[in-house]
C-alpha positions in Angstrom: -9.6 15.6 15.4 -6.7 13.4 14.4 -7.3 9.9 13.4 -5.6 7.1 15.3 -3.6 5.1 12.8 -3.6 2.2 15.2 -7.4 1.8 15.0 -7.9 -1.3 12.8 -5.5 -0.6 10.0 -7.1 -1.7 6.7 -5.9 -4.9 5.1 -5.1 -4.8 1.4 -7.5 -7.2 -0.4 -6.6 -6.3 -4.0 -3.3 -6.5 -5.9 -3.9 -3.1 -7.4 -1.7 -1.1 -5.1 -1.8 1.9 -7.5 -5.5 1.7 -8.2 -6.8 1.0 -11.7 -3.5 2.1 -13.3 -1.5 -0.7 -11.6 0.6 -2.8 -13.9 1.8 -6.5 -13.9 5.5 -5.8 -14.5 7.9 -7.5 -12.1 11.4 -7.4 -13.7 14.0 -4.7 -14.1 11.5 -2.5 -16.0 8.9 -2.8 -13.2 9.0 1.0 -12.4 9.1 2.3 -16.0 5.6 1.7 -17.4 2.9 4.3 -17.8 -0.3 4.1 -15.9 -2.4 1.2 -17.1 -5.5 3.3 -17.3 -3.9 6.2 -19.1 -5.5 7.2 -22.5 -3.6 5.9 -25.5 -3.6 9.5 -26.9 -1.3 10.4 -24.0 1.3 7.7 -24.6 3.2 9.9 -26.9 3.5 12.6 -24.3 4.8 10.0 -21.9 7.4 8.8 -24.3 8.6 12.3 -25.1 8.9 13.1 -21.3 10.7 9.8 -20.9 13.3 10.8 -23.5 14.1 14.0 -21.6 14.2 12.2 -18.3 16.4 9.4 -19.6 18.9 10.9 -22.1 21.9 13.0 -21.0 22.0 16.7 -21.2 25.1 18.3 -22.7 27.3 21.3 -22.3 26.5 24.4 -24.3 26.9 25.3 -27.0 25.8 22.2 -28.8 24.0 21.1 -31.9 21.5 19.4 -29.5 20.1 22.7 -28.4 16.9 21.3 -26.9 19.0 19.7 -24.2 22.1 21.8 -23.8 23.2 24.1 -21.0 24.4 21.4 -18.5 26.2 22.8 -15.4 28.7 24.3 -15.0 28.2 22.6 -11.6 26.3 19.4 -11.3 25.9 16.0 -9.7 24.8 14.1 -12.8 23.9 14.7 -16.5 20.4 13.1 -16.6 17.4 12.4 -14.3 17.9 8.7 -14.9 21.5 9.0 -13.7 20.1 9.3 -10.2 16.7 7.6 -10.5 18.1 4.4 -12.0 15.5 2.7 -14.2 13.0 5.1 -12.5 14.0 3.5 -9.2 16.2 4.1 -6.2 19.7 5.4 -6.4 22.6 3.9 -4.4 25.6 4.9 -2.4 29.0 4.6 -4.2 30.9 1.4 -3.9 34.7 1.4 -3.6 36.4 4.6 -4.9 33.7 5.4 -7.5 32.3 9.0 -7.6 28.9 9.2 -5.9 26.2 10.0 -8.5 22.8 9.0 -7.1 23.6 9.9 -3.5 24.6 13.5 -2.7 24.8 15.9 0.2 22.4 18.7 1.0 24.1 21.6 2.8 23.0 24.4 5.0 23.8 26.5 8.1 21.8 26.9 11.3 18.9 29.2 10.7 19.9 31.8 13.3 20.8 35.0 11.4 19.2 33.9 8.2 17.0 36.4 6.3 13.4 35.5 7.4 11.9 36.0 3.9 14.7 33.9 2.2 14.2 31.2 4.9 10.5 31.1 4.2 11.1 30.6 0.5 14.1 28.3 0.6 13.5 26.3 3.8 17.2 26.4 4.7 20.0 28.9 5.3 22.4 28.3 2.3 26.1 28.0 2.8 28.2 31.0 1.5 30.2 30.0 -1.6 28.5 26.6 -1.8 24.7 27.0 -1.6 22.3 24.2 -0.5 23.8 21.2 -2.2 27.3 19.8 -2.8 28.0 19.5 -6.5 30.7 17.0 -7.0 31.1 17.3 -10.8 31.5 20.1 -13.3 31.7 20.6 -17.0 35.0 20.8 -18.9 37.3 23.5 -17.6 35.3 24.2 -14.4 36.0 23.0 -10.9 33.6 20.8 -9.0 32.7 22.1 -5.5 34.4 19.3 -3.7 34.6 15.5 -3.4 32.4 13.4 -1.1 33.6 10.2 0.5 31.5 7.7 2.3 32.8 5.1 4.7 31.1 2.5 6.9 31.7 0.8 10.2 29.7 -2.3 11.1 27.4 -2.4 14.2 26.1 -5.7 15.4 22.5 -6.0 16.6 21.6 -9.1 18.6 18.0 -10.1 18.2 15.9 -11.8 20.9 16.5 -15.3 19.7 20.2 -14.8 19.4 20.4 -14.1 15.7 22.9 -11.3 14.9 22.4 -8.6 12.2 25.1 -6.2 11.2 24.2 -2.6 10.4 26.3 -0.2 8.3 27.0 3.1 10.1 27.9 5.7 7.5 30.4 8.5 7.8 30.5 11.3 5.2 33.5 13.4 4.5 33.9 16.4 2.2 37.4 16.7 0.7 39.2 19.2 -1.6 36.7 22.1 -1.3 37.4 24.3 -4.3 35.6 27.5 -3.3 36.9 28.3 0.1 36.9 26.6 3.5 33.6 25.1 4.7 32.2 26.6 7.9 32.5 24.7 11.2 28.8 24.9 11.7 28.0 23.2 8.4 24.9 21.0 8.4 24.8 18.1 5.9 22.2 15.6 4.9 22.9 12.6 2.6 20.1 11.9 0.2 19.7 8.9 -2.2 17.3 9.3 -5.1 13.9 7.8 -4.3 11.8 5.7 -6.7 9.5 7.6 -9.1 6.4 5.3 -9.2 3.0 6.6 -8.3 4.0 10.2 -7.8 0.9 11.5 -9.7 -1.3 9.4 -7.5 0.3 10.8 -4.3 -0.1 14.3 -5.7 -3.8 13.7 -6.2 -4.5 12.9 -2.6 -6.3 15.9 -1.1 -4.0 18.0 1.2 -6.8 18.1 3.8 -6.9 14.3 3.9 -3.2 14.1 4.6 -3.4 16.9 7.2 -6.3 15.2 9.0 -4.0 12.4 10.0 -1.5 14.7 11.6 -1.3 14.5 15.4 1.6 16.8 16.4 0.7 16.7 20.1 -0.1 13.0 20.1 -3.6 13.8 21.4 -4.8 10.2 20.9 -1.9 8.9 23.0 -0.8 6.3 20.5 2.9 7.4 20.6 2.7 8.6 17.0 2.8 12.3 16.3 3.0 12.8 12.6 3.3 16.4 11.4 2.9 18.1 8.0 5.7 20.1 6.6 4.7 23.6 5.4 6.8 24.6 2.4 7.0 27.3 -0.2 5.1 26.7 -3.5 7.0 28.8 -6.1 4.2 28.5 -8.6 1.4 29.7 -6.2 3.7 32.1 -4.3 2.5 30.8 -0.9 3.2 28.3 1.8 1.4 25.0 1.4 1.6 21.3 2.5 4.7 19.5 1.4 4.5 15.9 0.2 7.6 15.1 -1.9 11.2 14.5 -1.0 12.7 12.7 2.0 11.5 15.5 4.3 8.4 16.5 2.4 10.2 19.6 1.3 8.5 20.0 -2.1 4.8 20.6 -2.7 4.4 19.4 -6.3 5.9 17.1 -8.9 6.7 20.0 -11.1 8.6 21.9 -8.4 10.4 18.7 -7.4 11.5 18.2 -11.0 12.6 21.7 -11.8 14.4 22.1 -8.5 16.3 18.9 -9.4 17.1 20.3 -12.8 18.6 23.4 -11.1 20.5 21.7 -8.3 21.5 18.3 -9.7 22.2 19.4 -13.3 22.7 23.1 -13.3 19.8 23.8 -15.6 17.5 26.8 -15.4 13.8 27.0 -15.9 11.1 29.7 -15.9 10.2 28.5 -12.4 13.8 28.5 -11.1 15.8 30.9 -13.3 18.9 30.5 -11.0 20.8 27.3 -10.1 22.5 26.5 -6.9 25.7 28.2 -8.2 26.9 31.1 -6.0 28.1 34.4 -7.4 31.7 33.8 -6.3 31.9 30.5 -8.3 31.8 32.2 -11.7 29.1 30.2 -13.4 27.8 33.3 -15.2 31.1 33.5 -17.2 30.4 30.1 -18.8 28.3 29.3 -21.9 24.6 28.6 -21.2 21.9 26.9 -23.1 19.4 29.8 -23.3 17.1 31.5 -20.8 15.6 29.3 -19.6 17.6 26.1 -20.5 14.7 23.8 -19.8 11.8 25.3 -21.8 8.3 25.3 -20.4 7.3 22.7 -23.1 10.1 20.3 -22.0 9.3 20.9 -18.3 5.7 20.0 -19.0 6.7 16.8 -20.7 9.0 15.7 -17.9 6.3 16.5 -15.3 3.7 14.5 -17.2 6.1 11.6 -17.4 7.0 11.7 -13.7 3.3 11.9 -12.8 2.4 9.0 -15.0 4.7 6.1 -13.9 2.6 3.2 -12.7 2.8 1.2 -9.5 3.4 -2.6 -9.9 0.7 -4.9 -8.6 1.3 -6.9 -5.5 2.4 -10.5 -5.7 2.0 -13.7 -3.6 -1.0 -12.3 -1.7 -2.5 -15.8 -1.3 0.7 -17.1 0.4 -0.2 -17.9 4.1 3.2 -16.6 5.2 2.6 -13.3 3.4 -0.8 -13.0 5.1 0.8 -13.8 8.5 3.4 -11.1 7.8 0.7 -8.6 7.1 -0.9 -9.3 10.4 2.4 -8.9 12.1 3.0 -5.6 10.3 -0.3 -4.3 11.8 0.3 -5.8 15.2 3.7 -4.2 15.6 2.2 -0.8 14.8 4.0 -0.3 11.5 0.8 0.8 9.9 0.6 3.8 12.3 3.0 5.6 9.9 3.0 3.4 6.9 -0.7 3.9 6.5 -1.9 1.2 4.1 -4.7 2.9 2.3 -5.2 6.4 0.7 -7.7 7.8 -1.8 -7.2 10.3 -4.5 -9.6 13.2 -5.1 -12.6 12.7 -7.3 -11.8 15.9 -9.2 -8.1 15.2 -9.7 -6.5 16.9 -12.7 -6.6 13.8 -14.9 -9.2 10.9 -15.2 -6.4 8.3 -14.7 -5.6 9.7 -11.3 -9.1 10.5 -10.1 -11.0 8.7 -7.4 -8.5 5.9 -7.0 -8.1 3.6 -3.9 -4.4 3.4 -3.3 -2.2 1.2 -1.1 1.0 3.2 -0.8 1.7 2.4 2.9 2.5 6.0 3.8 0.8 8.8 5.6 3.1 11.3 3.9 3.7 12.9 7.2 6.9 13.7 9.1 8.0 11.5 12.0 10.8 11.6 14.5 12.9 8.6 13.6 15.4 8.8 16.4 19.1 9.8 16.8 20.4 6.9 14.7 18.8 8.3 11.5 18.9 12.0 12.4 20.8 14.3 10.0 20.5 17.3 12.3 19.5 19.5 9.3 16.1 21.3 9.4 14.2 21.8 6.2 11.2 24.2 6.4 9.4 22.9 9.4 11.0 19.4 9.4 13.5 19.0 12.2 16.8 17.3 12.0 15.3 14.1 13.4 12.2 14.0 11.2 11.7 12.2 7.9 8.6 11.8 5.7 7.2 8.3 5.8 8.4 6.8 2.5 5.7 4.8 0.5 6.4 1.0 0.6 4.5 0.1 -2.6 6.8 -1.6 -5.0 9.6 -2.0 -2.4 9.9 -5.7 -3.0 11.1 -5.0 -6.6 13.6 -2.3 -5.6 16.6 -4.5 -6.1 15.3 -6.1 -9.2 15.1 -2.6 -10.8 18.5 -1.6 -9.4 20.5 -4.5 -7.9 22.7 -2.0 -6.0 19.8 -0.2 -4.4 19.8 0.3 -0.7 17.1 1.5 1.7 16.4 4.5 3.9 17.2 8.1 3.0 20.9 7.4 2.3 20.8 3.8 1.1 22.8 2.6 4.2 20.4 -0.4 4.7 21.4 -3.3 2.4 18.2 -5.2 3.2 14.7 -4.5 4.4 15.6 -6.1 7.8 18.5 -3.7 8.3 16.1 -0.8 7.4 13.6 -2.0 10.1 16.4 -2.3 12.7 17.5 1.3 12.1 14.0 2.7 13.1 14.0 4.7 16.3 12.1 7.6 17.8 8.4 7.2 17.2 9.1 3.9 15.5 11.2 2.4 18.3 8.4 0.3 19.8 7.7 -1.3 16.4 11.4 -1.9 15.9 11.8 -3.3 19.5 8.8 -5.6 18.8 10.5 -6.9 15.6 13.7 -7.6 17.5 11.8 -9.9 19.9 9.9 -11.9 17.2 10.8 -15.5 16.5 12.8 -15.9 13.3 9.8 -17.4 11.5 7.6 -14.4 12.3 10.4 -12.0 11.2 10.7 -13.9 7.9 6.9 -13.7 7.4 7.0 -9.9 7.9 9.8 -9.6 5.3 7.9 -11.8 2.9 4.9 -9.5 3.2 7.1 -6.4 2.5 8.7 -8.2 -0.5 5.1 -8.8 -1.8 4.4 -5.1 -1.9 
């Protein structure tokens, strides 16, 4: 039986949002520290993984043969190029090329090969694949350019205050490999923060699934669903938990899929990139087969699974406490589930049997037409998104001052992000709109303390 998330949501009483591994780092490096409870003998592995995550990959052939083979098609040349300081990416400003925000592509699933759809979760676009690569190596053509424009939409709150929301519009220009189909589906995605991923992976799948209530049997208006996705390592369909639509099952697969799609780098798990046969990538120099060795892949996976969560701040502030009560009263905790627990038999002692405060159920929720991308991914619909963890969100713009919020970074502030909520979250957003200014500010103070 599904649990009602509305039933007495727990109140965080400890600053250790990421369990015993939480760290007291609150500046621009807040997201870049290893787990505080990690064995000293593993710090070298963390540093090596960090180097491959942070430093640019280069075109082949190169004297730096451990990190060559970039492209030919790509979005960026390093993991850190999207996950800035291990934090959020951001939309482009002015005429700059978008790096840490890109477009996922697909076609409606009708007519797709069922087996391919089962493994890929989407119906790729002929000549372009599943992601728009807006950069390329020397002498090769990028797939196209992406442009982002905004119009402002005024929202009047109950007390007369007005908040302006940015409504984005995405355009693909100068396609280099043929006309794009009229039925093209697109989904803008900004890079999410990297903190606490190993802890989220250590939460038992059955514990996540137990909270799902797809038919809303408890009548609370919240019908979280799990996304069932393909696990390339196991060769079977499993629960998804990573990515904006929970489209990836493990940190390893999320990383190596990003190597293939974002940087054009092959691995033993994904020996092919998103490049299509007509694009001629096979005619270009490569960095070996695979370009990302299993050893390097393991280092990067270890690094990504070992980034600590910053501790909470200002927990004794009465206004923060009041904001936490409002968070629960509005029903925000129905999806942003405060507390989770990792498995006692997790793969590493630093991740095992930890009480966490990620403020996420890791489930899919209908977020309404305003945030819909219209693009399904495995079992996630075009209106569904995975609840993003809120831990560390108050430091997002310290880590990257240009960072925005929501899946495409459209929200410049936490308040804008709240006001974009619709669908299952519409009652909570409506409640926020009617709050007095002081109560709204308390709620925002609470979120900034996370």
